[in-house]
SEDOGU-801698 format. One record per residue (C-alpha): residue in three letters; chain; x, y, z; residue number from 1. Coordinates in Angstrom, 2 decimals. Layout:
BEGIN
@r = ala; c = A; xx = X; yy = Y; zz = Z; k = NUM
...
***
This chain:
BEGIN
@r = met; c = A; xx = 83.08; yy = 231.16; zz = -146.59; k = 1
@r = glu; c = A; xx = 84.48; yy = 234.52; zz = -147.78; k = 2
@r = gln; c = A; xx = 87.99; yy = 235.17; zz = -148.52; k = 3
@r = thr; c = A; xx = 90.54; yy = 234.66; zz = -145.52; k = 4
@r = tyr; c = A; xx = 92.03; yy = 237.87; zz = -144.43; k = 5
@r = leu; c = A; xx = 95.15; yy = 238.06; zz = -142.70; k = 6
@r = thr; c = A; xx = 98.18; yy = 240.31; zz = -141.67; k = 7
@r = tyr; c = A; xx = 100.85; yy = 240.05; zz = -139.30; k = 8
@r = asn; c = A; xx = 104.11; yy = 240.35; zz = -137.99; k = 9
@r = leu; c = A; xx = 106.05; yy = 237.75; zz = -136.84; k = 10
@r = asp; c = A; xx = 108.56; yy = 239.44; zz = -134.57; k = 11
@r = ile; c = A; xx = 109.57; yy = 236.40; zz = -132.84; k = 12
@r = thr; c = A; xx = 112.87; yy = 234.97; zz = -131.17; k = 13
@r = ser; c = A; xx = 114.96; yy = 232.05; zz = -133.32; k = 14
@r = lys; c = A; xx = 114.31; yy = 229.37; zz = -130.18; k = 15
@r = ser; c = A; xx = 110.61; yy = 229.68; zz = -131.01; k = 16
@r = thr; c = A; xx = 108.77; yy = 226.64; zz = -132.66; k = 17
@r = trp; c = A; xx = 106.22; yy = 226.55; zz = -135.53; k = 18
@r = leu; c = A; xx = 104.88; yy = 223.37; zz = -136.98; k = 19
@r = thr; c = A; xx = 102.36; yy = 222.67; zz = -139.54; k = 20
@r = val; c = A; xx = 100.59; yy = 219.53; zz = -139.59; k = 21
@r = thr; c = A; xx = 98.39; yy = 217.65; zz = -142.41; k = 22
@r = ala; c = A; xx = 96.19; yy = 215.51; zz = -140.64; k = 23
@r = ala; c = A; xx = 94.90; yy = 211.82; zz = -142.16; k = 24
@r = pro; c = A; xx = 91.93; yy = 212.39; zz = -144.51; k = 25
@r = ser; c = A; xx = 89.96; yy = 209.73; zz = -142.28; k = 26
@r = ile; c = A; xx = 90.51; yy = 211.87; zz = -139.15; k = 27
@r = arg; c = A; xx = 89.66; yy = 215.13; zz = -140.77; k = 28
@r = asn; c = A; xx = 86.25; yy = 214.04; zz = -141.86; k = 29
@r = ser; c = A; xx = 85.75; yy = 212.68; zz = -138.52; k = 30
@r = phe; c = A; xx = 87.32; yy = 213.87; zz = -135.23; k = 31
@r = val; c = A; xx = 88.97; yy = 217.34; zz = -134.07; k = 32
@r = tyr; c = A; xx = 92.57; yy = 217.75; zz = -135.58; k = 33
@r = val; c = A; xx = 95.68; yy = 219.71; zz = -135.27; k = 34
@r = gln; c = A; xx = 96.19; yy = 222.50; zz = -138.23; k = 35
@r = glu; c = A; xx = 99.42; yy = 224.11; zz = -136.89; k = 36
@r = leu; c = A; xx = 100.95; yy = 224.51; zz = -133.35; k = 37
@r = gly; c = A; xx = 103.31; yy = 226.45; zz = -131.58; k = 38
@r = asp; c = A; xx = 105.92; yy = 227.83; zz = -128.81; k = 39
@r = phe; c = A; xx = 106.42; yy = 231.37; zz = -129.67; k = 40
@r = tyr; c = A; xx = 108.83; yy = 233.69; zz = -127.82; k = 41
@r = cys; c = A; xx = 107.31; yy = 236.85; zz = -129.20; k = 42
@r = his; c = A; xx = 109.51; yy = 240.53; zz = -129.12; k = 43
@r = lys; c = A; xx = 107.18; yy = 243.79; zz = -128.97; k = 44
@r = asp; c = A; xx = 106.00; yy = 244.33; zz = -132.23; k = 45
@r = tyr; c = A; xx = 104.41; yy = 240.68; zz = -132.97; k = 46
@r = phe; c = A; xx = 100.75; yy = 240.85; zz = -133.92; k = 47
@r = thr; c = A; xx = 98.36; yy = 238.65; zz = -136.10; k = 48
@r = arg; c = A; xx = 94.92; yy = 240.15; zz = -137.60; k = 49
@r = arg; c = A; xx = 92.76; yy = 238.08; zz = -139.55; k = 50
@r = lys; c = A; xx = 89.38; yy = 237.07; zz = -140.20; k = 51
@r = asn; c = A; xx = 87.08; yy = 234.38; zz = -142.24; k = 52
@r = leu; c = A; xx = 89.62; yy = 231.35; zz = -141.34; k = 53
@r = pro; c = A; xx = 88.27; yy = 227.95; zz = -140.84; k = 54
@r = ser; c = A; xx = 89.84; yy = 227.39; zz = -137.75; k = 55
@r = phe; c = A; xx = 89.85; yy = 227.60; zz = -134.20; k = 56
@r = leu; c = A; xx = 93.04; yy = 228.85; zz = -132.06; k = 57
@r = ile; c = A; xx = 93.83; yy = 228.36; zz = -128.35; k = 58
@r = lys; c = A; xx = 96.37; yy = 230.34; zz = -127.17; k = 59
@r = leu; c = A; xx = 98.07; yy = 230.12; zz = -123.47; k = 60
@r = thr; c = A; xx = 100.35; yy = 232.87; zz = -121.88; k = 61
@r = val; c = A; xx = 103.19; yy = 231.48; zz = -120.09; k = 62
@r = ser; c = A; xx = 104.96; yy = 234.80; zz = -119.78; k = 63
@r = gly; c = A; xx = 104.68; yy = 238.29; zz = -120.49; k = 64
@r = gln; c = A; xx = 101.56; yy = 240.22; zz = -121.67; k = 65
@r = gly; c = A; xx = 99.51; yy = 239.83; zz = -124.88; k = 66
@r = thr; c = A; xx = 96.44; yy = 241.84; zz = -125.66; k = 67
@r = leu; c = A; xx = 93.16; yy = 240.42; zz = -127.91; k = 68
@r = glu; c = A; xx = 90.91; yy = 242.09; zz = -129.40; k = 69
@r = tyr; c = A; xx = 87.51; yy = 240.05; zz = -130.34; k = 70
@r = asn; c = A; xx = 83.66; yy = 240.43; zz = -130.33; k = 71
@r = asn; c = A; xx = 84.10; yy = 243.92; zz = -129.92; k = 72
@r = ser; c = A; xx = 86.22; yy = 243.81; zz = -127.03; k = 73
@r = ser; c = A; xx = 89.62; yy = 244.32; zz = -125.64; k = 74
@r = tyr; c = A; xx = 91.19; yy = 241.85; zz = -123.36; k = 75
@r = ser; c = A; xx = 94.63; yy = 241.55; zz = -121.45; k = 76
@r = val; c = A; xx = 96.00; yy = 238.04; zz = -121.46; k = 77
@r = lys; c = A; xx = 98.50; yy = 237.69; zz = -118.79; k = 78
@r = pro; c = A; xx = 100.56; yy = 234.80; zz = -117.42; k = 79
@r = gly; c = A; xx = 98.16; yy = 231.77; zz = -116.78; k = 80
@r = thr; c = A; xx = 95.40; yy = 233.30; zz = -119.02; k = 81
@r = leu; c = A; xx = 93.72; yy = 231.20; zz = -122.19; k = 82
@r = phe; c = A; xx = 91.87; yy = 232.53; zz = -124.83; k = 83
@r = trp; c = A; xx = 89.73; yy = 230.40; zz = -127.29; k = 84
@r = ile; c = A; xx = 88.58; yy = 231.93; zz = -130.09; k = 85
@r = asp; c = A; xx = 86.78; yy = 231.30; zz = -133.50; k = 86
@r = cys; c = A; xx = 89.01; yy = 232.36; zz = -136.19; k = 87
@r = thr; c = A; xx = 86.15; yy = 232.93; zz = -138.93; k = 88
@r = lys; c = A; xx = 85.23; yy = 236.15; zz = -136.77; k = 89
@r = pro; c = A; xx = 87.63; yy = 239.27; zz = -136.89; k = 90
@r = gln; c = A; xx = 90.74; yy = 239.04; zz = -134.06; k = 91
@r = tyr; c = A; xx = 93.77; yy = 241.24; zz = -133.33; k = 92
@r = tyr; c = A; xx = 96.00; yy = 239.79; zz = -130.83; k = 93
@r = tyr; c = A; xx = 99.70; yy = 241.30; zz = -130.21; k = 94
@r = thr; c = A; xx = 102.21; yy = 241.85; zz = -127.51; k = 95
@r = ser; c = A; xx = 100.97; yy = 244.48; zz = -125.28; k = 96
@r = glu; c = A; xx = 102.23; yy = 247.69; zz = -125.11; k = 97
@r = asn; c = A; xx = 103.45; yy = 247.65; zz = -121.82; k = 98
@r = ala; c = A; xx = 105.22; yy = 244.72; zz = -122.01; k = 99
@r = asp; c = A; xx = 108.83; yy = 243.30; zz = -123.47; k = 100
@r = his; c = A; xx = 107.95; yy = 240.10; zz = -124.65; k = 101
@r = trp; c = A; xx = 105.00; yy = 237.82; zz = -125.01; k = 102
@r = his; c = A; xx = 105.89; yy = 233.78; zz = -124.61; k = 103
@r = val; c = A; xx = 102.86; yy = 231.77; zz = -125.69; k = 104
@r = leu; c = A; xx = 101.73; yy = 228.16; zz = -126.21; k = 105
@r = trp; c = A; xx = 99.21; yy = 227.52; zz = -128.68; k = 106
@r = val; c = A; xx = 97.47; yy = 225.21; zz = -131.51; k = 107
@r = his; c = A; xx = 94.93; yy = 225.90; zz = -134.56; k = 108
@r = phe; c = A; xx = 92.65; yy = 223.28; zz = -134.62; k = 109
@r = tyr; c = A; xx = 89.38; yy = 222.18; zz = -136.53; k = 110
@r = gly; c = A; xx = 87.17; yy = 219.22; zz = -137.16; k = 111
@r = pro; c = A; xx = 83.18; yy = 218.23; zz = -137.00; k = 112
@r = thr; c = A; xx = 82.86; yy = 218.48; zz = -133.07; k = 113
@r = ala; c = A; xx = 84.92; yy = 221.66; zz = -132.56; k = 114
@r = his; c = A; xx = 82.34; yy = 223.81; zz = -132.78; k = 115
@r = ser; c = A; xx = 80.01; yy = 222.46; zz = -130.24; k = 116
@r = tyr; c = A; xx = 82.54; yy = 222.13; zz = -127.92; k = 117
@r = tyr; c = A; xx = 83.40; yy = 225.61; zz = -128.47; k = 118
@r = glu; c = A; xx = 79.78; yy = 226.94; zz = -128.19; k = 119
@r = ser; c = A; xx = 79.49; yy = 225.03; zz = -124.68; k = 120
@r = phe; c = A; xx = 82.79; yy = 226.99; zz = -123.73; k = 121
@r = met; c = A; xx = 81.32; yy = 230.30; zz = -124.60; k = 122
@r = glu; c = A; xx = 77.77; yy = 229.60; zz = -123.12; k = 123
@r = gln; c = A; xx = 79.53; yy = 228.66; zz = -119.47; k = 124
@r = asn; c = A; xx = 82.22; yy = 231.50; zz = -120.02; k = 125
@r = ala; c = A; xx = 79.35; yy = 234.28; zz = -120.28; k = 126
@r = gly; c = A; xx = 80.38; yy = 235.05; zz = -123.86; k = 127
@r = ser; c = A; xx = 83.80; yy = 235.73; zz = -122.91; k = 128
@r = pro; c = A; xx = 87.17; yy = 233.83; zz = -124.92; k = 129
@r = leu; c = A; xx = 89.23; yy = 234.00; zz = -121.82; k = 130
@r = ile; c = A; xx = 89.74; yy = 232.00; zz = -119.17; k = 131
@r = phe; c = A; xx = 92.49; yy = 232.35; zz = -116.18; k = 132
@r = ser; c = A; xx = 93.85; yy = 228.86; zz = -114.38; k = 133
@r = asp; c = A; xx = 95.28; yy = 228.78; zz = -111.15; k = 134
@r = ile; c = A; xx = 96.80; yy = 225.34; zz = -112.75; k = 135
@r = pro; c = A; xx = 97.83; yy = 226.43; zz = -116.03; k = 136
@r = thr; c = A; xx = 100.28; yy = 223.55; zz = -116.44; k = 137
@r = lys; c = A; xx = 97.43; yy = 221.03; zz = -117.16; k = 138
@r = phe; c = A; xx = 96.82; yy = 223.31; zz = -120.48; k = 139
@r = ser; c = A; xx = 100.64; yy = 223.30; zz = -120.90; k = 140
@r = asp; c = A; xx = 100.99; yy = 219.98; zz = -120.58; k = 141
@r = ile; c = A; xx = 98.74; yy = 219.20; zz = -123.36; k = 142
@r = leu; c = A; xx = 100.22; yy = 221.86; zz = -125.69; k = 143
@r = glu; c = A; xx = 103.65; yy = 220.59; zz = -125.14; k = 144
@r = lys; c = A; xx = 102.50; yy = 217.02; zz = -125.54; k = 145
@r = leu; c = A; xx = 100.85; yy = 218.15; zz = -129.08; k = 146
@r = ile; c = A; xx = 104.06; yy = 220.11; zz = -130.04; k = 147
@r = arg; c = A; xx = 106.85; yy = 216.85; zz = -129.10; k = 148
@r = leu; c = A; xx = 104.48; yy = 214.88; zz = -130.83; k = 149
@r = tyr; c = A; xx = 104.53; yy = 216.66; zz = -134.20; k = 150
@r = gly; c = A; xx = 108.10; yy = 217.81; zz = -133.85; k = 151
@r = ser; c = A; xx = 108.99; yy = 214.36; zz = -134.19; k = 152
@r = his; c = A; xx = 109.98; yy = 212.79; zz = -137.35; k = 153
@r = ser; c = A; xx = 106.61; yy = 210.10; zz = -137.08; k = 154
@r = lys; c = A; xx = 103.72; yy = 211.17; zz = -139.04; k = 155
@r = ser; c = A; xx = 101.31; yy = 208.17; zz = -138.52; k = 156
@r = leu; c = A; xx = 97.34; yy = 207.79; zz = -138.58; k = 157
@r = gln; c = A; xx = 98.39; yy = 206.68; zz = -134.60; k = 158
@r = asp; c = A; xx = 99.66; yy = 210.15; zz = -134.03; k = 159
@r = asp; c = A; xx = 96.34; yy = 212.08; zz = -135.41; k = 160
@r = ile; c = A; xx = 94.22; yy = 210.14; zz = -133.08; k = 161
@r = tyr; c = A; xx = 96.40; yy = 210.65; zz = -130.28; k = 162
@r = ala; c = A; xx = 96.51; yy = 214.47; zz = -131.37; k = 163
@r = ser; c = A; xx = 92.88; yy = 214.11; zz = -131.18; k = 164
@r = ser; c = A; xx = 92.21; yy = 212.91; zz = -127.83; k = 165
@r = leu; c = A; xx = 94.67; yy = 215.72; zz = -126.73; k = 166
@r = leu; c = A; xx = 92.78; yy = 218.32; zz = -128.44; k = 167
@r = thr; c = A; xx = 89.39; yy = 217.09; zz = -126.78; k = 168
@r = gln; c = A; xx = 90.96; yy = 216.81; zz = -123.37; k = 169
@r = leu; c = A; xx = 92.03; yy = 220.25; zz = -124.07; k = 170
@r = met; c = A; xx = 88.72; yy = 221.69; zz = -124.76; k = 171
@r = val; c = A; xx = 86.97; yy = 220.14; zz = -122.12; k = 172
@r = asp; c = A; xx = 89.48; yy = 221.29; zz = -119.71; k = 173
@r = cys; c = A; xx = 88.64; yy = 224.76; zz = -120.72; k = 174
@r = ile; c = A; xx = 84.86; yy = 224.03; zz = -120.39; k = 175
@r = arg; c = A; xx = 85.53; yy = 222.40; zz = -116.90; k = 176
@r = thr; c = A; xx = 87.43; yy = 225.36; zz = -115.97; k = 177
@r = thr; c = A; xx = 84.62; yy = 227.92; zz = -116.35; k = 178
@r = leu; c = A; xx = 82.37; yy = 225.22; zz = -114.64; k = 179
@r = ser; c = A; xx = 84.69; yy = 224.91; zz = -111.51; k = 180
@r = arg; c = A; xx = 85.00; yy = 228.29; zz = -110.41; k = 181
@r = lys; c = A; xx = 84.88; yy = 229.01; zz = -106.85; k = 182
@r = val; c = A; xx = 81.52; yy = 231.12; zz = -105.54; k = 183
@r = ser; c = A; xx = 82.92; yy = 233.49; zz = -103.29; k = 184
@r = asn; c = A; xx = 80.01; yy = 232.91; zz = -100.86; k = 185
@r = arg; c = A; xx = 80.61; yy = 229.35; zz = -99.66; k = 186
@r = gln; c = A; xx = 76.76; yy = 229.67; zz = -98.31; k = 187
@r = his; c = A; xx = 75.55; yy = 230.17; zz = -101.55; k = 188
@r = val; c = A; xx = 77.66; yy = 226.89; zz = -103.29; k = 189
@r = asp; c = A; xx = 75.69; yy = 225.01; zz = -100.12; k = 190
@r = tyr; c = A; xx = 72.19; yy = 226.71; zz = -100.71; k = 191
@r = phe; c = A; xx = 72.52; yy = 225.30; zz = -104.75; k = 192
@r = leu; c = A; xx = 73.60; yy = 221.99; zz = -103.82; k = 193
@r = ser; c = A; xx = 70.46; yy = 221.52; zz = -101.25; k = 194
@r = val; c = A; xx = 68.34; yy = 222.45; zz = -104.59; k = 195
@r = gln; c = A; xx = 70.49; yy = 219.95; zz = -106.53; k = 196
@r = asn; c = A; xx = 69.93; yy = 217.06; zz = -103.66; k = 197
@r = tyr; c = A; xx = 66.16; yy = 217.89; zz = -103.45; k = 198
@r = ile; c = A; xx = 65.97; yy = 217.07; zz = -107.17; k = 199
@r = asp; c = A; xx = 67.71; yy = 213.86; zz = -106.72; k = 200
@r = glu; c = A; xx = 65.57; yy = 212.73; zz = -104.05; k = 201
@r = asn; c = A; xx = 62.06; yy = 214.03; zz = -105.29; k = 202
@r = tyr; c = A; xx = 62.79; yy = 213.13; zz = -108.91; k = 203
@r = his; c = A; xx = 59.48; yy = 211.06; zz = -109.37; k = 204
@r = glu; c = A; xx = 57.56; yy = 214.03; zz = -107.98; k = 205
@r = asn; c = A; xx = 55.75; yy = 216.90; zz = -110.25; k = 206
@r = leu; c = A; xx = 58.84; yy = 218.98; zz = -109.91; k = 207
@r = asn; c = A; xx = 59.13; yy = 222.36; zz = -112.03; k = 208
@r = leu; c = A; xx = 60.79; yy = 225.54; zz = -111.62; k = 209
@r = asp; c = A; xx = 57.51; yy = 226.99; zz = -109.85; k = 210
@r = leu; c = A; xx = 57.96; yy = 224.60; zz = -107.01; k = 211
@r = leu; c = A; xx = 61.47; yy = 224.60; zz = -106.40; k = 212
@r = ala; c = A; xx = 61.33; yy = 228.32; zz = -106.32; k = 213
@r = gln; c = A; xx = 58.66; yy = 228.24; zz = -103.61; k = 214
@r = gln; c = A; xx = 60.19; yy = 225.17; zz = -101.55; k = 215
@r = phe; c = A; xx = 63.37; yy = 227.25; zz = -101.16; k = 216
@r = ser; c = A; xx = 61.78; yy = 230.56; zz = -100.98; k = 217
@r = ile; c = A; xx = 63.70; yy = 232.26; zz = -104.07; k = 218
@r = asn; c = A; xx = 62.76; yy = 234.07; zz = -107.18; k = 219
@r = lys; c = A; xx = 62.68; yy = 231.25; zz = -109.89; k = 220
@r = phe; c = A; xx = 64.48; yy = 233.48; zz = -112.52; k = 221
@r = tyr; c = A; xx = 67.40; yy = 233.71; zz = -110.07; k = 222
@r = leu; c = A; xx = 67.12; yy = 230.63; zz = -109.24; k = 223
@r = gln; c = A; xx = 67.21; yy = 229.19; zz = -112.81; k = 224
@r = lys; c = A; xx = 70.22; yy = 231.75; zz = -113.82; k = 225
@r = gln; c = A; xx = 72.68; yy = 230.88; zz = -110.79; k = 226
@r = phe; c = A; xx = 71.58; yy = 226.77; zz = -111.05; k = 227
@r = lys; c = A; xx = 72.80; yy = 226.66; zz = -114.92; k = 228
@r = lys; c = A; xx = 75.98; yy = 228.75; zz = -113.60; k = 229
@r = lys; c = A; xx = 76.98; yy = 226.57; zz = -111.45; k = 230
@r = leu; c = A; xx = 76.15; yy = 223.19; zz = -112.97; k = 231
@r = gly; c = A; xx = 76.02; yy = 224.27; zz = -116.37; k = 232
@r = leu; c = A; xx = 72.41; yy = 222.92; zz = -116.72; k = 233
@r = ser; c = A; xx = 69.04; yy = 224.23; zz = -115.86; k = 234
@r = pro; c = A; xx = 67.26; yy = 222.90; zz = -113.03; k = 235
@r = asn; c = A; xx = 64.83; yy = 221.50; zz = -115.62; k = 236
@r = glu; c = A; xx = 67.42; yy = 219.76; zz = -117.63; k = 237
@r = tyr; c = A; xx = 69.09; yy = 218.46; zz = -114.53; k = 238
@r = leu; c = A; xx = 65.70; yy = 217.18; zz = -113.75; k = 239
@r = thr; c = A; xx = 65.45; yy = 215.42; zz = -117.11; k = 240
@r = arg; c = A; xx = 68.77; yy = 213.92; zz = -116.43; k = 241
@r = val; c = A; xx = 68.07; yy = 212.36; zz = -113.44; k = 242
@r = arg; c = A; xx = 64.77; yy = 210.63; zz = -114.38; k = 243
@r = leu; c = A; xx = 66.22; yy = 209.28; zz = -117.59; k = 244
@r = glu; c = A; xx = 68.83; yy = 207.88; zz = -115.93; k = 245
@r = arg; c = A; xx = 66.71; yy = 206.27; zz = -113.26; k = 246
@r = ala; c = A; xx = 64.18; yy = 205.04; zz = -115.88; k = 247
@r = lys; c = A; xx = 67.10; yy = 203.49; zz = -117.94; k = 248
@r = asn; c = A; xx = 68.22; yy = 201.56; zz = -114.99; k = 249
@r = leu; c = A; xx = 64.73; yy = 200.34; zz = -114.36; k = 250
@r = leu; c = A; xx = 64.59; yy = 198.87; zz = -118.21; k = 251
@r = arg; c = A; xx = 67.58; yy = 197.57; zz = -117.40; k = 252
@r = thr; c = A; xx = 67.45; yy = 195.88; zz = -114.54; k = 253
@r = thr; c = A; xx = 63.36; yy = 195.11; zz = -113.94; k = 254
@r = asn; c = A; xx = 60.36; yy = 193.86; zz = -115.54; k = 255
@r = asp; c = A; xx = 58.27; yy = 196.54; zz = -115.00; k = 256
@r = thr; c = A; xx = 56.37; yy = 197.61; zz = -118.02; k = 257
@r = val; c = A; xx = 57.61; yy = 200.81; zz = -119.91; k = 258
@r = thr; c = A; xx = 54.11; yy = 202.96; zz = -118.39; k = 259
@r = gln; c = A; xx = 54.96; yy = 201.81; zz = -115.04; k = 260
@r = ile; c = A; xx = 58.40; yy = 203.05; zz = -115.20; k = 261
@r = ala; c = A; xx = 56.98; yy = 206.35; zz = -116.69; k = 262
@r = gln; c = A; xx = 55.00; yy = 206.90; zz = -113.69; k = 263
@r = glu; c = A; xx = 58.29; yy = 205.85; zz = -111.03; k = 264
@r = val; c = A; xx = 59.85; yy = 208.67; zz = -112.53; k = 265
@r = gly; c = A; xx = 57.45; yy = 211.27; zz = -112.67; k = 266
@r = tyr; c = A; xx = 56.17; yy = 211.42; zz = -116.50; k = 267
@r = thr; c = A; xx = 52.94; yy = 210.30; zz = -118.05; k = 268
@r = ala; c = A; xx = 53.89; yy = 207.37; zz = -120.62; k = 269
@r = ser; c = A; xx = 53.34; yy = 209.47; zz = -123.76; k = 270
@r = tyr; c = A; xx = 55.31; yy = 212.17; zz = -122.79; k = 271
@r = phe; c = A; xx = 58.14; yy = 209.98; zz = -121.13; k = 272
@r = asp; c = A; xx = 58.12; yy = 208.18; zz = -124.78; k = 273
@r = asn; c = A; xx = 58.90; yy = 211.51; zz = -126.41; k = 274
@r = val; c = A; xx = 61.58; yy = 212.62; zz = -123.82; k = 275
@r = phe; c = A; xx = 63.40; yy = 209.41; zz = -124.07; k = 276
@r = lys; c = A; xx = 63.67; yy = 209.24; zz = -127.77; k = 277
@r = lys; c = A; xx = 65.03; yy = 213.07; zz = -127.91; k = 278
@r = tyr; c = A; xx = 67.89; yy = 212.27; zz = -125.79; k = 279
@r = glu; c = A; xx = 68.84; yy = 208.80; zz = -126.58; k = 280
@r = ser; c = A; xx = 67.33; yy = 208.48; zz = -130.25; k = 281
@r = val; c = A; xx = 65.44; yy = 205.43; zz = -129.73; k = 282
@r = thr; c = A; xx = 62.08; yy = 204.78; zz = -127.57; k = 283
@r = pro; c = A; xx = 62.10; yy = 203.04; zz = -124.30; k = 284
@r = his; c = A; xx = 60.99; yy = 199.79; zz = -125.69; k = 285
@r = ile; c = A; xx = 64.09; yy = 199.69; zz = -128.26; k = 286
@r = tyr; c = A; xx = 66.51; yy = 200.64; zz = -125.53; k = 287
@r = arg; c = A; xx = 65.20; yy = 197.71; zz = -123.32; k = 288
@r = gln; c = A; xx = 65.90; yy = 195.27; zz = -126.03; k = 289
@r = arg; c = A; xx = 69.57; yy = 196.72; zz = -126.93; k = 290
@r = trp; c = A; xx = 70.31; yy = 196.64; zz = -122.99; k = 291
@r = tyr; c = A; xx = 68.04; yy = 194.04; zz = -121.09; k = 292
@r = asp; c = A; xx = 68.04; yy = 190.12; zz = -121.22; k = 293
@r = ser; c = A; xx = 64.80; yy = 189.47; zz = -119.71; k = 294
@r = glu; c = A; xx = 66.09; yy = 185.81; zz = -118.90; k = 295
@r = ser; c = A; xx = 68.94; yy = 186.70; zz = -116.84; k = 296
@r = asp; c = A; xx = 68.93; yy = 187.27; zz = -113.24; k = 297
@r = leu; c = A; xx = 71.92; yy = 189.72; zz = -113.53; k = 298
@r = lys; c = A; xx = 70.85; yy = 193.06; zz = -111.65; k = 299
@r = ile; c = A; xx = 72.86; yy = 196.21; zz = -111.93; k = 300
***
């Protein structure tokens, strides 16, 4: 990692909160954890310019307005708007020139799982670090809970575990917000719901993108792009998910052979074994041994 570059002007009011956190080593090695966080009431001259910091930053605008320069783009950050950035990359954020203040809740965090969540967020959000929420309180509530947690005198392993769960919920809410944006054309929503339902009902058939495009009289590349935009999965990824969920149910609740189950969900036996192991890290045979008691009459 290159040396961290940082310059800033902490032009904030006295009622601002700034907390640094030292999470327990067992948390840092295995979970996402808080590095520092705060509730800043920023004046006009507030700014931070940074790069090469091993950290992620989520910052929610409560009131006023800020500006974020990141990934060669400039973003206006207004009330209800949140940004999530990778602080190893060059970033510059500040109170907007036309604003008299910028009130923000924020948290710096890191950990083994943080990068995967961030990559998923950026992929679903078309590469933009910004999201706007009609219900910003779902984000502010989590950030305020974290501030109250670490603002108290209690500093325990249980606090770090609870903070990790809150951070995970915060990241998940960011991703879910990008996935749940309303499509303006209601017919468009119903259309792709029909594709989804078709896969649910015909997963055992020899389905592929070309056949789906033909079935619904749509360009296959457009179908691929819009389906993934709506669900976060390509049609083939969704089909695989449906097939594997059905296969796991059959492995747990029937005496059918693995070959029979493969055929029932639309796979050849050899390909089924490879796909199953890719997603579950074990073969169908081992999965059945772990999850199915052949002497039991229980059917799920």
